[in-house]
SEDOMI-798393 format. One line per field, with one value per residue (C-alpha): residue number from 0; x, y, z. Coordinates in nm, 3 decimals, always signed. Example, Ala and Ser with C-alpha at 12.3 -4.5 7.8 and 13.67 -1.06 7.14 Angstrom:
<sites>
k <- (0; 1)
x <- (+1.230; +1.367)
y <- (-0.450; -0.106)
z <- (+0.780; +0.714)
</sites>
This chain:
<sites>
k <- (0; 1; 2; 3; 4; 5; 6; 7; 8; 9; 10; 11; 12; 13; 14; 15; 16; 17; 18; 19; 20; 21; 22; 23; 24; 25; 26; 27; 28; 29; 30; 31; 32; 33; 34; 35; 36; 37; 38; 39; 40; 41; 42; 43; 44; 45; 46; 47; 48; 49; 50; 51; 52; 53; 54; 55; 56; 57; 58; 59; 60; 61; 62; 63; 64; 65; 66; 67; 68; 69; 70; 71; 72; 73; 74; 75; 76; 77; 78; 79; 80; 81; 82; 83; 84; 85; 86; 87; 88; 89; 90; 91; 92; 93; 94; 95; 96; 97; 98; 99; 100; 101; 102; 103; 104; 105; 106; 107; 108; 109; 110; 111; 112; 113; 114; 115; 116; 117; 118; 119; 120; 121; 122; 123; 124; 125; 126; 127; 128; 129; 130; 131; 132; 133; 134; 135; 136; 137; 138; 139; 140; 141; 142; 143; 144; 145; 146; 147; 148; 149; 150; 151; 152; 153; 154; 155; 156; 157; 158; 159; 160; 161; 162; 163; 164; 165; 166; 167; 168; 169; 170; 171; 172; 173; 174; 175; 176; 177; 178; 179; 180)
x <- (-1.901; -2.128; -2.310; -2.432; -2.201; -1.955; -1.645; -1.521; -1.140; -1.031; -1.171; -1.408; -1.802; -1.959; -2.369; -2.360; -2.107; -2.328; -2.631; -2.392; -2.311; -2.664; -2.812; -2.566; -2.654; -3.065; -3.002; -2.833; -3.117; -3.261; -3.044; -2.879; -3.105; -2.850; -2.794; -3.057; -2.919; -2.676; -2.914; -3.118; -2.773; -2.712; -3.096; -3.052; -2.731; -2.818; -3.161; -2.927; -2.796; -3.122; -3.240; -3.597; -3.552; -3.507; -3.146; -2.888; -2.587; -2.296; -2.029; -1.686; -1.697; -1.293; -1.281; -1.590; -1.375; -1.115; -0.878; -1.028; -1.290; -1.595; -1.723; -1.959; -2.327; -2.480; -2.799; -2.596; -2.799; -3.109; -2.889; -2.933; -3.311; -3.441; -3.201; -3.379; -3.746; -3.654; -3.554; -3.816; -4.071; -3.859; -3.807; -4.161; -3.972; -4.199; -3.968; -3.745; -4.027; -4.068; -3.744; -3.689; -4.006; -3.875; -3.587; -3.734; -3.941; -3.675; -3.429; -3.730; -3.808; -3.451; -3.409; -3.184; -3.185; -3.137; -2.927; -2.558; -2.385; -2.191; -1.910; -2.092; -2.031; -2.245; -2.497; -2.567; -2.642; -2.861; -3.062; -3.069; -3.186; -3.473; -3.534; -3.556; -3.770; -4.000; -3.945; -3.875; -4.018; -3.721; -3.490; -3.597; -3.503; -3.140; -3.083; -3.219; -2.943; -2.710; -2.827; -2.757; -2.372; -2.361; -2.100; -2.164; -1.950; -2.153; -1.967; -2.071; -1.823; -1.719; -1.900; -2.012; -1.723; -1.462; -1.313; -1.259; -1.466; -1.596; -1.634; -1.829; -2.097; -2.108; -2.230; -2.476; -2.604; -2.645; -2.840; -3.058; -3.168; -3.216; -3.460; -3.676; -3.712)
y <- (+3.134; +2.871; +3.126; +3.288; +3.577; +3.683; +3.758; +4.133; +4.194; +4.190; +3.831; +3.949; +4.010; +4.287; +4.345; +4.581; +4.317; +4.047; +4.253; +4.338; +3.978; +3.863; +4.112; +3.969; +3.611; +3.713; +3.866; +3.534; +3.323; +3.236; +3.108; +2.923; +2.844; +2.670; +2.966; +2.977; +2.828; +3.104; +3.343; +3.219; +3.189; +3.541; +3.643; +3.455; +3.623; +4.011; +3.884; +3.851; +4.196; +4.333; +4.487; +4.460; +4.869; +4.827; +4.960; +4.737; +4.632; +4.504; +4.330; +4.477; +4.840; +4.863; +4.959; +5.186; +5.437; +5.715; +5.870; +6.189; +5.973; +5.982; +5.733; +5.509; +5.596; +5.297; +5.450; +5.277; +4.976; +5.098; +4.970; +4.597; +4.627; +4.573; +4.258; +4.156; +4.264; +4.053; +3.722; +3.760; +3.769; +3.510; +3.264; +3.286; +3.405; +3.675; +3.683; +3.854; +4.106; +4.181; +4.291; +4.489; +4.681; +4.735; +4.858; +5.083; +5.231; +5.256; +5.525; +5.650; +5.819; +5.952; +6.375; +6.462; +6.072; +6.279; +6.569; +6.552; +6.547; +6.217; +6.144; +6.149; +5.749; +5.675; +5.932; +5.769; +5.462; +5.564; +5.742; +5.444; +5.230; +5.452; +5.476; +5.068; +5.052; +5.301; +5.606; +5.789; +6.132; +6.111; +6.011; +6.318; +6.545; +6.427; +6.453; +6.803; +6.877; +6.715; +6.946; +7.252; +7.147; +7.036; +7.216; +7.350; +7.038; +6.820; +6.712; +6.691; +6.749; +6.413; +6.635; +6.999; +7.237; +6.960; +7.058; +6.687; +6.481; +6.086; +5.965; +5.620; +5.882; +6.103; +5.759; +5.666; +5.968; +6.001; +5.627; +5.763; +6.093; +5.876; +5.658; +5.968; +6.048)
z <- (-2.834; -2.730; -2.476; -2.837; -2.878; -3.138; -3.066; -3.123; -3.232; -2.906; -2.836; -2.593; -2.587; -2.712; -2.715; -3.036; -3.226; -3.180; -3.299; -3.649; -3.678; -3.656; -3.873; -4.130; -4.043; -4.098; -4.446; -4.539; -4.390; -4.672; -4.876; -4.575; -4.370; -4.136; -3.992; -3.811; -3.462; -3.484; -3.487; -3.214; -3.008; -3.040; -3.005; -2.706; -2.538; -2.621; -2.421; -2.123; -2.183; -2.216; -1.849; -1.702; -1.784; -2.159; -2.101; -2.343; -2.149; -2.267; -2.081; -2.172; -2.213; -2.266; -2.656; -2.574; -2.379; -2.527; -2.382; -2.356; -2.075; -2.336; -2.443; -2.676; -2.622; -2.522; -2.755; -3.044; -2.943; -3.093; -3.432; -3.355; -3.235; -3.592; -3.564; -3.284; -3.385; -3.743; -3.532; -3.313; -3.632; -3.828; -3.559; -3.357; -3.069; -2.870; -2.613; -2.876; -2.983; -2.612; -2.530; -2.803; -2.677; -2.379; -2.532; -2.771; -2.467; -2.238; -2.534; -2.658; -2.357; -2.297; -2.371; -2.593; -2.743; -3.132; -3.034; -3.230; -2.928; -3.029; -3.244; -3.590; -3.632; -3.300; -3.390; -3.751; -3.583; -3.345; -3.611; -3.869; -3.579; -3.550; -3.900; -3.904; -3.572; -3.756; -3.517; -3.820; -3.712; -3.424; -3.644; -3.900; -3.621; -3.519; -3.907; -3.857; -3.607; -3.884; -4.178; -3.951; -3.928; -4.275; -4.500; -4.851; -4.991; -4.799; -4.532; -4.177; -3.923; -3.677; -3.393; -3.400; -3.350; -3.528; -3.851; -3.939; -4.095; -4.002; -4.358; -4.250; -4.063; -4.385; -4.570; -4.316; -4.293; -4.694; -4.621; -4.344; -4.575; -4.852; -4.596; -4.444; -4.851)
</sites>
């Protein structure tokens, strides 16, 4: 969009989705330098979604609320902060770095940050973000909980106490375990 956000499948702006696309732009930036304006636009817009407190907000929650009333946890925004940090470094924008640090401080201080209470796919986004941000001790703490729920066949329930498995989450957890050694 002219404001810098990337439309989600429902056509609306979501901070997480814009951040995920920005990660892709950054991955291609060396080969496609013309994407720099897209990175800047997305990062500038993401800055408008980070409160002074460091909480990352999103203009719409329509697709974040489930029929049972539960919601996607805001902590998944940790997964887009490494892209904001990378954009700050690569583009020489201290505003991006400062906002990232503020958000990391906000979420890092939250009790229960790594508790395995959310749907595994979202929990894995949080832990992956922590690894990417260099907060490996926090990520390890979360992965210890995942390990305590892992089945003998390697599957991890979609949420503690459930029988079904979210396959993308298992793949995400595998990546986190690998990156933690």
